[in-house]
VEXPANU-899379 format. One record per residue: x, y, z of N, C-alpha, C in turn; residue in three letters. Coordinates in steps of 0.05 Angstrom, whole numbers, padded with zeros to 5 digits, always signed. Example, Ala and Ser with C-alpha at 12.3 -4.5 7.8 and 13.67 -1.06 7.14 Angstrom:
// residues 2
+00264-00114+00156+00246-00090+00156+00264-00066+00156ALA
+00257-00045+00142+00273-00021+00143+00258+00001+00157SER
// end
This chain:
// residues 231
-00274+02133-02059-00286+02159-02066-00296+02158-02095UNK
-00279+02146-02113-00287+02144-02141-00313+02127-02144UNK
-00315+02106-02127-00339+02089-02128-00363+02105-02119UNK
-00359+02123-02100-00382+02140-02091-00391+02159-02112UNK
-00371+02172-02126-00378+02192-02145-00394+02182-02169UNK
-00391+02156-02175-00406+02146-02198-00436+02146-02193UNK
-00444+02148-02168-00473+02149-02161-00483+02178-02160UNK
-00465+02197-02156-00473+02225-02154-00472+02238-02181UNK
-00491+02231-02197-00493+02242-02224-00518+02260-02226UNK
-00519+02276-02246-00542+02294-02251-00568+02279-02252UNK
-00566+02256-02266-00590+02239-02269-00600+02229-02242UNK
-00581+02219-02226-00589+02207-02200-00599+02228-02181UNK
-00585+02251-02180-00594+02273-02162-00622+02283-02169UNK
-00627+02286-02195-00653+02295-02204-00675+02274-02197UNK
-00669+02249-02202-00689+02228-02196-00694+02227-02166UNK
-00673+02227-02150-00676+02226-02121-00692+02249-02110UNK
-00687+02273-02121-00702+02297-02113-00732+02294-02119UNK
-00738+02286-02143-00766+02282-02151-00779+02259-02134UNK
-00763+02238-02130-00773+02215-02115-00779+02222-02086UNK
-00762+02239-02074-00766+02247-02046-00792+02263-02044UNK
-00797+02281-02063-00822+02297-02063-00847+02280-02065UNK
-00847+02262-02086-00870+02245-02090-00872+02224-02067UNK
-00850+02214-02058-00850+02195-02036-00861+02206-02010UNK
-00854+02231-02005-00863+02244-01981-00894+02246-01981UNK
-00905+02252-02004-00934+02254-02007-00946+02226-02003UNK
-00934+02206-02015-00944+02178-02012-00943+02169-01984UNK
-00923+02178-01969-00919+02169-01941-00941+02180-01923UNK
-00956+02200-01932-00976+02212-01916-01003+02199-01919UNK
-01004+02178-01936-01030+02165-01941-01029+02136-01929UNK
-01039+02132-01905-01037+02106-01892-01055+02086-01904UNK
-01046+02060-01903-01062+02038-01913-01070+02019-01890UNK
-01050+02013-01873-01056+01995-01851-01037+01999-01828UNK
-01045+01991-01804-01028+01993-01780-01011+01968-01776UNK
-00986+01971-01769-00969+01949-01764-00974+01939-01735UNK
-00978+01913-01732-00983+01901-01706-00960+01905-01687UNK
-00966+01915-01663-00946+01918-01642-00932+01945-01643UNK
-00939+01963-01661-00926+01989-01663-00945+02010-01672UNK
-00936+02035-01670-00952+02058-01680-00948+02062-01710UNK
-00929+02047-01722-00922+02051-01750-00944+02040-01768UNK
-00947+02054-01791-00968+02046-01810-00956+02041-01838UNK
-00968+02022-01852-00962+02019-01881-00975+02042-01895UNK
-00962+02052-01916-00973+02074-01932-00971+02067-01962UNK
-00982+02085-01978-00980+02081-02007-00951+02080-02016UNK
-00934+02092-02000-00905+02092-02006-00894+02063-02009UNK
-00905+02044-01994-00896+02017-01995-00901+02005-02023UNK
-00919+02016-02038-00924+02007-02065-00910+02024-02086UNK
-00896+02044-02077-00883+02063-02095-00852+02061-02093UNK
-00842+02057-02069-00813+02058-02065-00797+02037-02080UNK
-00807+02012-02081-00790+01991-02093-00782+01996-02122UNK
-00796+02013-02137-00790+02016-02165-00766+02035-02170UNK
-00757+02049-02149-00736+02069-02152-00711+02059-02166UNK
-00701+02036-02157-00676+02025-02168-00678+02017-02197UNK
-00702+02013-02207-00705+02004-02235-00695+02025-02255UNK
-00697+02050-02247-00691+02072-02265-00663+02085-02262UNK
-00651+02082-02238-00625+02094-02234-00605+02075-02222UNK
-00613+02049-02219-00595+02030-02207-00602+02023-02179UNK
-00594+01999-02170-00603+01989-02144-00592+02005-02121UNK
-00566+02013-02121-00555+02027-02099-00565+02056-02097UNK
-00565+02072-02119-00577+02098-02118-00607+02097-02110UNK
-00621+02076-02120-00649+02073-02113-00653+02068-02083UNK
-00636+02052-02071-00637+02046-02043-00631+02072-02027UNK
-00611+02088-02037-00605+02113-02024-00629+02132-02025UNK
-00643+02133-02047-00666+02150-02050-00688+02142-02030UNK
-00692+02116-02027-00712+02106-02008-00705+02112-01979UNK
-00679+02108-01973-00670+02114-01946-00673+02144-01939UNK
-00665+02161-01958-00667+02190-01954-00696+02199-01950UNK
-00714+02187-01966-00742+02194-01964-00753+02187-01936UNK
-00746+02163-01927-00756+02155-01901-00743+02171-01879UNK
-00718+02178-01882-00704+02194-01862-00716+02222-01861UNK
-00722+02234-01884-00734+02260-01886-00762+02260-01872UNK
-00777+02239-01877-00804+02237-01865-00801+02234-01834UNK
-00780+02219-01826-00775+02216-01797-00769+02242-01784UNK
-00753+02260-01797-00746+02286-01786-00770+02304-01785UNK
-00786+02305-01807-00808+02323-01809-00829+02317-01788UNK
-00835+02291-01783-00856+02284-01764-00845+02281-01735UNK
-00819+02283-01732-00808+02281-01705-00814+02255-01692UNK
-00812+02233-01707-00818+02206-01696-00800+02200-01673UNK
-00810+02186-01653-00795+02180-01629-00779+02155-01634UNK
-00753+02157-01628-00735+02135-01632-00742+02111-01614UNK
-00757+02117-01592-00765+02095-01574-00783+02075-01587UNK
-00798+02084-01608-00815+02065-01622-00797+02049-01642UNK
-00789+02025-01633-00771+02009-01649-00782+02004-01677UNK
-00809+02003-01679-00821+01999-01705-00813+02020-01726UNK
-00810+02045-01717-00802+02066-01735-00774+02061-01746UNK
-00756+02052-01729-00729+02046-01737-00729+02022-01756UNK
-00743+02001-01749-00744+01976-01766-00755+01983-01793UNK
-00774+02001-01795-00786+02007-01821-00766+02019-01841UNK
-00743+02028-01832-00723+02038-01850-00712+02017-01869UNK
-00712+01992-01860-00696+01971-01874-00711+01954-01894UNK
-00735+01944-01889-00748+01925-01908-00750+01936-01936UNK
-00758+01961-01939-00761+01972-01967-00735+01974-01982UNK
-00713+01977-01967-00687+01978-01981-00681+01952-01995UNK
-00689+01930-01983-00685+01903-01995-00705+01899-02017UNK
-00729+01911-02015-00748+01909-02037-00738+01923-02062UNK
-00725+01946-02057-00713+01961-02079-00692+01944-02094UNK
-00674+01932-02078-00653+01915-02089-00665+01892-02105UNK
-00685+01880-02094-00698+01857-02108-00710+01865-02134UNK
-00725+01887-02134-00740+01895-02158-00721+01906-02180UNK
-00698+01918-02171-00680+01930-02190-00663+01911-02206UNK
-00655+01889-02193-00634+01872-02205-00637+01843-02197UNK
-00632+01826-02216-00633+01797-02211-00605+01789-02201UNK
-00605+01775-02178-00579+01766-02166-00584+01747-02144UNK
-00562+01734-02134-00564+01714-02113-00576+01726-02087UNK
-00572+01752-02083-00582+01764-02059-00612+01762-02057UNK
-00626+01760-02080-00655+01756-02080-00664+01730-02067UNK
-00646+01711-02067-00651+01685-02054-00640+01685-02026UNK
-00617+01696-02022-00604+01696-01996-00620+01710-01974UNK
-00630+01733-01981-00645+01749-01961-00669+01734-01950UNK
-00687+01723-01966-00710+01708-01955-00701+01684-01939UNK
-00680+01670-01948-00671+01647-01934-00661+01655-01906UNK
-00646+01677-01904-00637+01686-01878-00660+01695-01860UNK
-00681+01707-01873-00704+01716-01858-00719+01692-01846UNK
-00722+01672-01862-00736+01647-01853-00721+01635-01829UNK
-00694+01633-01832-00678+01622-01811-00680+01638-01785UNK
-00679+01665-01788-00681+01682-01765-00708+01680-01751UNK
-00729+01678-01767-00756+01676-01756-00759+01650-01740UNK
-00751+01628-01752-00754+01602-01739-00735+01598-01715UNK
-00713+01614-01715-00695+01612-01692-00707+01624-01667UNK
-00727+01641-01670-00740+01653-01647-00759+01632-01634UNK
-00761+01631-01608-00779+01611-01594-00808+01612-01604UNK
-00818+01637-01608-00846+01639-01617-00847+01632-01647UNK
-00827+01640-01661-00826+01634-01690-00827+01604-01695UNK
-00815+01589-01678-00815+01559-01682-00843+01548-01679UNK
-00860+01561-01664-00887+01551-01660-00905+01559-01684UNK
-00897+01579-01698-00913+01588-01722-00895+01588-01746UNK
-00878+01568-01749-00859+01566-01771-00871+01569-01798UNK
-00896+01560-01800-00910+01560-01826-00915+01589-01836UNK
-00914+01609-01818-00917+01636-01827-00895+01644-01846UNK
-00871+01633-01841-00848+01640-01858-00849+01627-01886UNK
-00869+01610-01891-00872+01599-01918-00877+01621-01938UNK
-00889+01643-01929-00893+01666-01946-00867+01674-01960UNK
-00845+01670-01946-00820+01681-01956-00806+01663-01975UNK
-00819+01641-01982-00810+01625-02004-00819+01637-02031UNK
-00838+01655-02029-00849+01668-02054-00827+01684-02068UNK
-00812+01701-02055-00791+01716-02070-00769+01697-02081UNK
-00765+01674-02068-00745+01655-02079-00756+01643-02105UNK
-00781+01635-02105-00793+01624-02129-00796+01645-02151UNK
-00804+01669-02143-00808+01691-02162-00782+01699-02175UNK
-00760+01695-02162-00733+01702-02173-00729+01690-02201UNK
-00739+01666-02205-00734+01652-02230-00753+01661-02253UNK
-00773+01677-02246-00792+01685-02267-00795+01716-02267UNK
-00778+01730-02252-00781+01759-02249-00778+01774-02275UNK
-00762+01765-02293-00757+01779-02318-00779+01774-02339UNK
-00796+01755-02333-00817+01749-02352-00844+01762-02345UNK
-00848+01766-02319-00874+01776-02310-00870+01798-02290UNK
-00880+01822-02296-00877+01845-02278-00890+01840-02251UNK
-00914+01828-02251-00928+01823-02226-00912+01804-02208UNK
-00900+01784-02220-00884+01765-02205-00860+01779-02192UNK
-00847+01796-02208-00825+01812-02198-00834+01830-02174UNK
-00857+01841-02177-00868+01858-02155-00875+01842-02131UNK
-00886+01818-02135-00891+01800-02112-00865+01793-02097UNK
-00845+01787-02113-00819+01780-02101-00808+01803-02084UNK
-00811+01828-02094-00801+01851-02080-00817+01856-02054UNK
-00843+01855-02056-00859+01862-02032-00857+01840-02011UNK
-00854+01815-02019-00850+01793-01999-00822+01793-01988UNK
-00803+01804-02003-00776+01807-01992-00777+01828-01969UNK
-00791+01850-01974-00794+01870-01953-00808+01857-01929UNK
-00828+01841-01934-00844+01828-01913-00826+01809-01897UNK
-00809+01795-01911-00791+01775-01898-00772+01789-01879UNK
-00759+01811-01889-00740+01826-01872-00755+01838-01848UNK
-00778+01850-01854-00793+01862-01832-00803+01842-01812UNK
-00812+01819-01822-00823+01798-01804-00801+01787-01786UNK
-00778+01782-01797-00755+01771-01782-00746+01790-01760UNK
-00746+01815-01767-00738+01836-01746-00760+01839-01726UNK
-00785+01838-01735-00808+01844-01718-00811+01823-01695UNK
-00807+01798-01702-00810+01777-01681-00789+01779-01659UNK
-00765+01787-01667-00744+01790-01647-00747+01815-01630UNK
-00758+01836-01642-00760+01861-01627-00786+01862-01610UNK
-00808+01852-01621-00833+01855-01607-00844+01828-01596UNK
-00833+01806-01605-00841+01780-01595-00872+01777-01593UNK
-00885+01783-01615-00914+01781-01616-00922+01751-01612UNK
-00943+01746-01596-00951+01718-01591-00961+01704-01616UNK
-00960+01678-01615-00968+01661-01638-00996+01668-01649UNK
-01016+01672-01631-01043+01679-01642-01043+01703-01660UNK
-01026+01723-01654-01024+01747-01671-01013+01740-01698UNK
-00992+01724-01699-00981+01716-01725-01001+01700-01741UNK
-01016+01683-01728-01037+01667-01742-01059+01686-01753UNK
-01066+01706-01738-01087+01724-01747-01078+01741-01770UNK
-01052+01744-01773-01041+01761-01794-01040+01747-01822UNK
-01043+01721-01822-01040+01706-01847-01059+01715-01869UNK
-01085+01717-01864-01103+01727-01885-01097+01756-01892UNK
-01089+01772-01872-01083+01800-01877-01059+01803-01896UNK
-01038+01786-01891-01014+01787-01907-01021+01781-01936UNK
-01037+01761-01941-01044+01753-01968-01057+01776-01983UNK
-01077+01788-01971-01091+01811-01984-01072+01835-01987UNK
-01058+01842-01966-01041+01865-01965-01019+01863-01986UNK
-01005+01840-01988-00983+01837-02006-00991+01836-02035UNK
-01015+01824-02040-01026+01825-02067-01031+01853-02076UNK
-01042+01869-02058-01048+01897-02064-01022+01913-02069UNK
-01002+01908-02052-00977+01921-02055-00963+01913-02082UNK
-00965+01888-02089-00953+01879-02114-00967+01892-02138UNK
-00993+01895-02137-01007+01909-02158-00999+01938-02158UNK
-00996+01950-02134-00988+01978-02133-00959+01982-02143UNK
-00941+01964-02137-00914+01966-02147-00913+01964-02178UNK
-00929+01945-02188-00930+01942-02217-00941+01967-02230UNK
-00963+01978-02219-00975+02002-02229-00956+02026-02228UNK
-00941+02028-02205-00922+02050-02202-00900+02049-02223UNK
-00891+02024-02227-00869+02021-02247-00879+02029-02275UNK
-00902+02020-02283-00913+02026-02309-00917+02056-02312UNK
-00928+02068-02290-00933+02097-02291-00907+02113-02294UNK
-00887+02108-02277-00862+02122-02278-00847+02117-02304UNK
-00848+02092-02313-00835+02084-02339-00847+02100-02362UNK
-00873+02103-02363-00886+02117-02384-00882+02148-02381UNK
-00881+02157-02357-00876+02186-02353-00848+02193-02363UNK
-00828+02177-02356-00801+02183-02365-00800+02180-02396UNK
-00814+02160-02406-00814+02156-02435-00826+02180-02450UNK
-00848+02191-02438-00861+02214-02450-00842+02239-02449UNK
-00829+02243-02426-00811+02266-02423-00788+02264-02443UNK
-00777+02240-02446-00755+02237-02465-00764+02241-02494UNK
-00788+02230-02501-00798+02232-02528-00803+02262-02535UNK
-00811+02277-02516-00817+02306-02520-00792+02323-02516UNK
-00769+02309-02511-00743+02323-02507-00744+02342-02484UNK
-00761+02336-02464-00762+02352-02440-00742+02342-02419UNK
-00734+02317-02422-00716+02305-02403-00701+02282-02418UNK
-00675+02285-02421-00660+02265-02437-00632+02262-02425UNK
-00631+02249-02401-00606+02246-02387-00600+02217-02380UNK
-00613+02199-02395-00605+02171-02393-00619+02154-02373UNK
-00643+02160-02365-00658+02142-02348-00663+02116-02362UNK
-00662+02094-02347-00670+02068-02360-00700+02068-02364UNK
-00708+02061-02388-00737+02059-02395-00741+02032-02407UNK
-00760+02017-02396-00766+01990-02406-00786+01993-02429UNK
-00777+01987-02453-00795+01990-02477-00819+01971-02476UNK
-00816+01949-02462-00837+01929-02460-00862+01940-02447UNK
-00858+01959-02428-00881+01970-02413-00887+01999-02420UNK
-00879+02007-02444-00886+02033-02454-00911+02032-02471UNK
-00927+02053-02470-00950+02055-02488-00939+02054-02517UNK
-00954+02042-02535-00944+02040-02563-00935+02066-02576UNK
-00948+02088-02569-00941+02114-02582-00915+02125-02571UNK
-00905+02114-02549-00880+02123-02537-00856+02106-02545UNK
-00861+02083-02557-00839+02065-02563-00822+02075-02586UNK
-00796+02069-02585-00778+02078-02606-00781+02062-02631UNK
// end
């Protein structure tokens, strides 16, 4: 119980509330359709991973889960669409990756690759899982380059989603082959979006603190603040 209470702070509750409102708006703007399901990628995919950077990985993951659950309830999504259920999980791992450097950033992609190749169809398109070496490589440079950190996060989400997707939907090999150029474009855009979202939120919090409108201890990265906002 004590472990739980450390996450239920004024700072976290406020951030989660604001995040849910902004996230709900972002979830209404579709970007692309997911193959084999009615589920769509939205601008939220480029916004959600930054949550843990400001309030911690676990509270950030909670915020992302609550946002998706709220959207699920509002739109009355059908549980029969397995894609809707699967979509709950990839972004949680993207949040964890973006928020904190740790061994889990390597373990998750490795497990995803193993799960993908373990599937009979996955073995025929094993090269698709090479994408998931990106978060492993990015792990070693994530603290030096924001875009690399964002690439690691979005490809971690892709790894988890891809591993689940092949086991649930068993999409044929030609579909996975056709997705390769789509993934390259899509994930680069998401990485740019994640980087932009982080800089935007970081500067917004920096501005609010500098003007003494909000001063409850959010983490603010001085490296990505506008010069006039730096301490």
